[in-house]
VOGU-3710 file (C-alpha; in Angstrom, 3 decimals, decimal comma):
1> mkivicgghh> -21,590/-5,638/-14,489  -17,995/-6,761/-16,116  -15,760/-4,584/-14,543  -12,230/-4,125/-14,667  -10,002/-2,855/-11,652  -6,754/-1,507/-12,214  -4,002/0,402/-10,325  -1,332/0,778/-7,889  -2,797/0,162/-5,034  -4,237/-3,191/-4,644
11> nsalvvaekl> -4,763/-3,464/-0,642  -7,777/-0,983/-1,244  -8,670/-2,187/-4,578  -8,962/-5,489/-3,149  -11,274/-4,845/-1,224  -13,636/-3,587/-3,062  -13,449/-6,054/-5,811  -14,414/-8,526/-3,161  -17,682/-6,326/-2,204  -18,492/-5,938/-6,191
21> lskghqifwf> -18,181/-10,023/-6,363  -20,694/-10,652/-3,387  -23,254/-8,627/-4,919  -22,310/-10,051/-8,151  -20,449/-8,404/-10,165  -17,528/-10,099/-12,309  -14,064/-8,748/-12,043  -10,870/-8,890/-13,956  -7,802/-7,850/-12,490  -5,188/-5,695/-14,974
31> ghkysmigdk> -2,332/-5,451/-12,136  1,772/-6,313/-12,122  2,885/-10,059/-11,811  6,116/-8,836/-10,542  7,216/-5,958/-8,426  10,508/-4,794/-10,405  11,556/-5,180/-13,615  13,795/-7,859/-12,936  12,235/-9,895/-10,507  11,921/-13,667/-10,403
41> npsaeflevt> 9,262/-13,738/-7,765  5,568/-12,851/-7,776  4,398/-9,582/-6,453  2,126/-9,805/-3,347  -0,867/-8,145/-5,472  -0,259/-11,249/-8,097  -0,157/-13,430/-5,007  -3,190/-12,062/-3,133  -5,627/-11,563/-6,340  -4,889/-15,184/-7,705
51> qkkipfieik> -5,724/-16,540/-4,075  -9,302/-14,418/-4,203  -9,654/-16,610/-7,586  -10,142/-13,038/-9,311  -8,963/-13,732/-13,497  -5,433/-11,830/-13,435  -3,847/-10,065/-16,307  -0,708/-8,894/-16,465  -0,004/-5,600/-17,863  3,722/-4,561/-18,420
61> agkfqpwfhf> 2,999/-0,731/-18,039  6,015/1,619/-18,056  7,356/4,964/-17,037  8,954/8,085/-16,899  11,497/6,830/-14,054  14,971/8,462/-14,427  16,722/6,728/-11,638  16,042/3,179/-11,978  15,567/1,156/-15,070  14,838/4,535/-17,270
71> wqyffripig> 15,404/2,922/-20,779  13,732/-0,235/-19,397  10,441/1,450/-17,965  10,707/4,075/-21,277  10,358/1,004/-23,566  7,580/-0,485/-22,167  5,124/2,472/-22,365  3,836/1,346/-25,978  3,431/-2,080/-24,235  1,406/-1,216/-21,607
81> fsqsliallk> -1,297/0,436/-24,134  -1,109/-2,172/-26,655  -1,480/-4,778/-23,982  -4,856/-2,993/-22,075  -6,434/-2,194/-25,571  -6,250/-6,471/-26,229  -7,413/-6,947/-23,214  -10,112/-4,652/-23,301  -11,429/-6,008/-26,525  -11,235/-9,060/-25,407
91> ikpdlivsfg> -12,611/-8,956/-22,220  -15,630/-5,960/-23,405  -16,004/-4,331/-19,758  -19,145/-2,215/-18,862  -16,656/0,185/-16,597  -13,290/0,613/-15,549  -12,327/0,987/-12,188  -9,122/2,473/-11,213  -6,745/3,011/-8,170  -3,977/5,267/-9,961
101> gylalpvvic> -0,690/4,602/-10,727  1,124/4,248/-13,761  -0,305/0,680/-14,325  -3,614/2,560/-14,131  -3,033/5,135/-16,940  -3,031/3,317/-19,864  -5,988/0,872/-18,940  -8,536/4,465/-18,687  -7,210/5,909/-21,828  -8,055/2,427/-24,135
111> gwalgvpsvt> -10,920/2,363/-22,282  -12,034/5,898/-23,209  -10,955/5,417/-26,721  -12,963/2,096/-26,623  -16,126/3,747/-25,203  -15,903/2,413/-21,739  -16,634/4,331/-19,251  -13,953/4,532/-15,810  -13,925/5,961/-12,057  -10,605/6,109/-10,262
121> heqttisgla> -9,607/6,499/-6,513  -6,856/8,644/-5,099  -5,349/7,190/-2,114  -3,021/9,773/-0,941  -3,340/13,349/0,329  -2,061/14,860/-2,468  -2,403/13,668/-6,100  -0,057/11,998/-8,543  0,514/13,419/-12,170  -0,853/9,560/-13,225
131> nkiiarfckk> -4,550/10,097/-11,578  -4,328/14,025/-12,746  -4,303/12,502/-16,774  -6,318/9,415/-15,517  -8,955/11,917/-14,098  -9,700/13,786/-17,367  -11,151/10,517/-18,826  -12,988/9,457/-15,633  -16,878/9,891/-14,723  -16,284/10,037/-11,084
141> ifvsfsssla> -13,053/10,674/-8,982  -13,219/9,191/-5,123  -11,314/10,681/-2,676  -9,213/9,386/0,375  -8,750/12,611/2,249  -10,313/16,535/1,671  -7,140/17,951/0,800  -6,625/16,217/-2,079  -10,110/16,952/-3,477  -8,520/20,617/-4,565
151> yfpknksvlt> -6,696/19,015/-7,519  -9,405/17,267/-9,558  -12,784/18,953/-11,303  -15,555/19,891/-8,196  -18,386/18,161/-10,536  -16,852/14,930/-10,840  -15,141/14,774/-7,008  -17,068/12,561/-3,999  -15,041/12,245/-0,647  -15,306/8,626/-0,009
161> glpvrkeifk> -12,213/8,040/2,429  -10,316/4,828/1,805  -11,283/1,129/1,535  -9,728/-0,521/3,804  -9,620/-4,327/5,227  -12,166/-5,481/7,765  -9,395/-8,102/8,460  -7,312/-5,159/10,569  -9,772/-4,558/13,546  -10,128/-8,278/14,089
171> kgarlfnnsk> -7,220/-9,050/16,871  -6,806/-11,924/17,826  -4,201/-13,177/20,074  -0,918/-11,052/21,083  2,216/-13,281/19,087  4,121/-12,975/22,020  3,820/-14,368/25,635  6,623/-11,933/27,254  6,561/-8,184/28,372  8,374/-6,468/25,996
181> etiyifggkq> 7,244/-4,028/23,705  6,531/-5,556/20,557  7,605/-3,532/17,175  5,493/-4,172/13,575  8,438/-3,079/10,839  7,505/-3,002/6,914  8,273/-0,838/4,057  4,917/-1,541/2,053  3,517/-4,589/0,401  7,032/-5,510/-1,467
191> gshvlnkavf> 9,271/-4,768/1,578  11,978/-1,796/1,434  15,720/-3,316/0,963  16,679/0,289/2,494  14,774/0,179/5,867  15,700/-3,879/6,276  19,534/-3,077/6,040  19,154/-0,870/8,872  17,386/-3,138/10,577  20,002/-6,118/10,054
201> ailpqllenf> 22,681/-3,813/11,349  20,723/-3,409/14,822  18,832/-6,543/14,855  20,390/-7,810/17,766  20,198/-4,789/19,889  16,617/-4,721/19,389  15,845/-7,853/20,264  17,055/-7,267/24,152  14,680/-4,624/24,569  11,746/-5,503/21,837
211> niihqcgsts> 10,268/-8,155/20,269  10,042/-7,795/16,402  7,436/-8,462/13,644  9,481/-7,861/10,380  7,876/-7,965/6,852  10,573/-7,563/4,776  8,987/-8,419/1,268  10,069/-11,102/-1,540  11,665/-9,699/-4,314  14,590/-11,327/-5,879
221> lfndfnkaeq> 16,400/-8,291/-6,610  17,690/-8,223/-3,095  17,182/-11,347/-1,382  16,528/-9,651/2,187  14,326/-12,627/3,403  16,938/-15,005/3,047  19,308/-12,752/4,689  16,913/-12,284/7,464  16,200/-16,037/7,938  20,183/-15,872/8,617
231> qkcsvgekkd> 20,340/-12,665/10,722  17,703/-15,031/12,736  19,601/-18,012/13,052  22,626/-15,659/14,333  21,159/-14,685/17,516  20,975/-17,529/19,842  17,890/-17,706/22,370  16,876/-14,217/21,114  14,993/-15,586/17,553  11,641/-16,643/19,188
241> nylvkeyffd> 11,208/-13,056/19,980  12,043/-12,232/15,696  8,737/-12,811/13,460  10,175/-12,730/10,275  8,552/-13,307/6,797  8,187/-11,819/2,730  4,273/-10,805/3,407  1,620/-10,612/5,700  -1,559/-11,565/4,179  -5,397/-10,421/5,201
251> seigqiynsa> -5,777/-13,676/7,201  -2,448/-12,494/9,556  -2,775/-8,533/9,965  -5,299/-8,178/12,604  -2,898/-10,340/15,015  -0,236/-8,634/13,430  -1,677/-4,925/14,109  -3,037/-6,247/17,637  0,549/-7,442/19,069  2,054/-4,374/17,806
261> dfvvsragah> 2,751/-1,832/20,274  3,909/0,753/17,763  4,924/0,195/13,995  7,968/1,102/11,739  7,313/1,857/8,502  7,422/4,100/5,159  4,368/6,144/4,677  2,280/5,059/1,999  -1,712/6,504/1,853  -2,865/3,056/2,685
271> tvyelgllkk> -0,728/2,017/5,419  -0,655/5,853/6,428  -5,102/5,367/6,744  -4,885/2,420/8,676  -2,557/3,440/11,465  -5,021/6,220/11,488  -8,018/4,309/11,770  -6,276/1,908/14,744  -4,550/4,846/16,455  -1,561/2,734/16,650
281> pailipipws> 1,832/4,933/17,108  4,505/4,974/14,554  8,019/6,212/13,232  7,455/6,724/9,909  10,073/6,968/6,881  8,929/8,615/4,265  10,260/7,583/0,501  11,702/10,931/-0,499  11,461/10,490/-4,577  8,087/9,666/-3,891
291> tgneqqknae> 5,844/11,806/-6,597  5,019/14,762/-5,716  6,723/14,315/-1,909  3,306/12,602/-1,303  4,553/10,195/1,801  6,121/13,345/3,367  2,785/15,003/3,223  0,995/11,610/4,175  3,311/11,119/7,254  2,345/14,749/7,936
301> tlvsfglaki> -1,170/14,000/8,222  -0,616/11,255/10,754  2,055/13,311/13,314  -1,404/16,180/12,977  -3,376/13,657/14,955  -0,507/12,848/17,516  0,420/9,544/16,643  3,351/9,343/14,719  7,398/10,769/14,524  9,017/11,456/11,029
311> lpqedlekge> 12,343/9,897/10,299  13,849/10,930/7,527  15,310/8,905/4,854  19,240/10,187/5,207  19,075/9,964/9,077  18,096/6,423/8,872  20,907/5,948/6,496  23,394/7,970/8,362  22,606/4,872/11,913  19,667/6,883/13,620
321> lfrtiqdfsq> 16,999/3,864/13,627  17,555/2,200/17,043  18,424/5,756/18,771  14,880/6,712/17,366  13,327/3,646/18,474  14,536/3,952/22,005  13,643/7,425/22,451  10,088/6,696/20,692  9,459/4,038/23,008  10,777/5,932/26,189
331> dlknyrsqrs> 7,854/8,322/25,056  5,017/6,219/23,854  2,247/7,477/25,969  2,756/10,777/24,756  1,827/9,087/20,957  -1,665/7,510/21,740  -4,314/9,654/20,351  -7,375/10,056/22,165  -9,746/11,855/20,121  -11,549/10,762/16,991
341> lplptdatet> -9,697/11,348/13,770  -11,620/12,652/10,360  -11,246/9,740/8,734  -14,374/8,490/7,029  -14,568/4,282/7,630  -17,678/3,210/5,000  -15,595/4,076/1,794  -16,613/0,246/0,260  -20,023/1,174/0,687  -19,963/4,797/-0,603
351> ivkeieklgk> -17,955/3,659/-3,895  -19,770/0,892/-4,510  -22,956/2,716/-4,885  -21,781/5,184/-7,044  -19,838/1,934/-9,505  -23,545/0,825/-9,222  -25,080/3,897/-9,957  -23,053/4,378/-13,183  -23,982/0,963/-14,461  -27,648/1,911/-14,634
//
């Protein structure tokens, strides 16, 4: 089959794409070449997908976003539809596999207009607006959490779990040869400027007590990686305890997770699911403006497993990060879940089987 993959969660989408490729299907990827309007550095999505030699078609989709570049995103809405339509007419795919988000919306709707069937996957514990609309045009809806089933028609919904990278389970050697605890800090695939600023403000104090692994993102709008490199040069001998990169690729992520005693991160669905499977303790800082407050609800899921503590962004911006890390570290043993977590682990196989059923 010729299959188009699109959507906002490229990590899980890429896992499915690779499985489909291994079974002889032809994959085309519709995605963001740049994470944000005005960014000059390629997105993590573009870098990882092209690294796998998958054809990448850039779609400049738009959305209603009142707090950031409103008019630029608004006027991109028709552009996203026209680009999607032209690309689909050229490729003539047999199926569209959506992973939600505003980029997938024009692709799925244009596919429906052309008679191309679609399936979609909902990563979060609730459903975002885009996926609620997308679901109306899809043959099947796959969900990661049982709580998401309430948002979709029962006759089309399948609880699959979330496809995760097998590389997270490949441990590798620990990155630091000392007795300090190691913290992995990241803000999603492109980093978080708010979190990065909070880290830079306390980095010398952190390095007195911890090793730090920091994924700070590559966006040229904030240049946080350059700032991180400058900070590293300013901490003297402690710089050996600070590993910072723009992005950690799949080949590195197993060693990163194995080295980390705990994590400080945003609360995206993919992050929360991986942390749950690994039973990795975490301080989670949900994005307060996420659709339907979905990151807060994702974080609450991990808290219910006994693995996480939530640090509201308003407290992060008030300078509470260092104290929260200290308290969490001292209480770390109480955040190590011993019970089995109710998270499906065979999502990739289930989704691929459902896709191939539709193909037949």
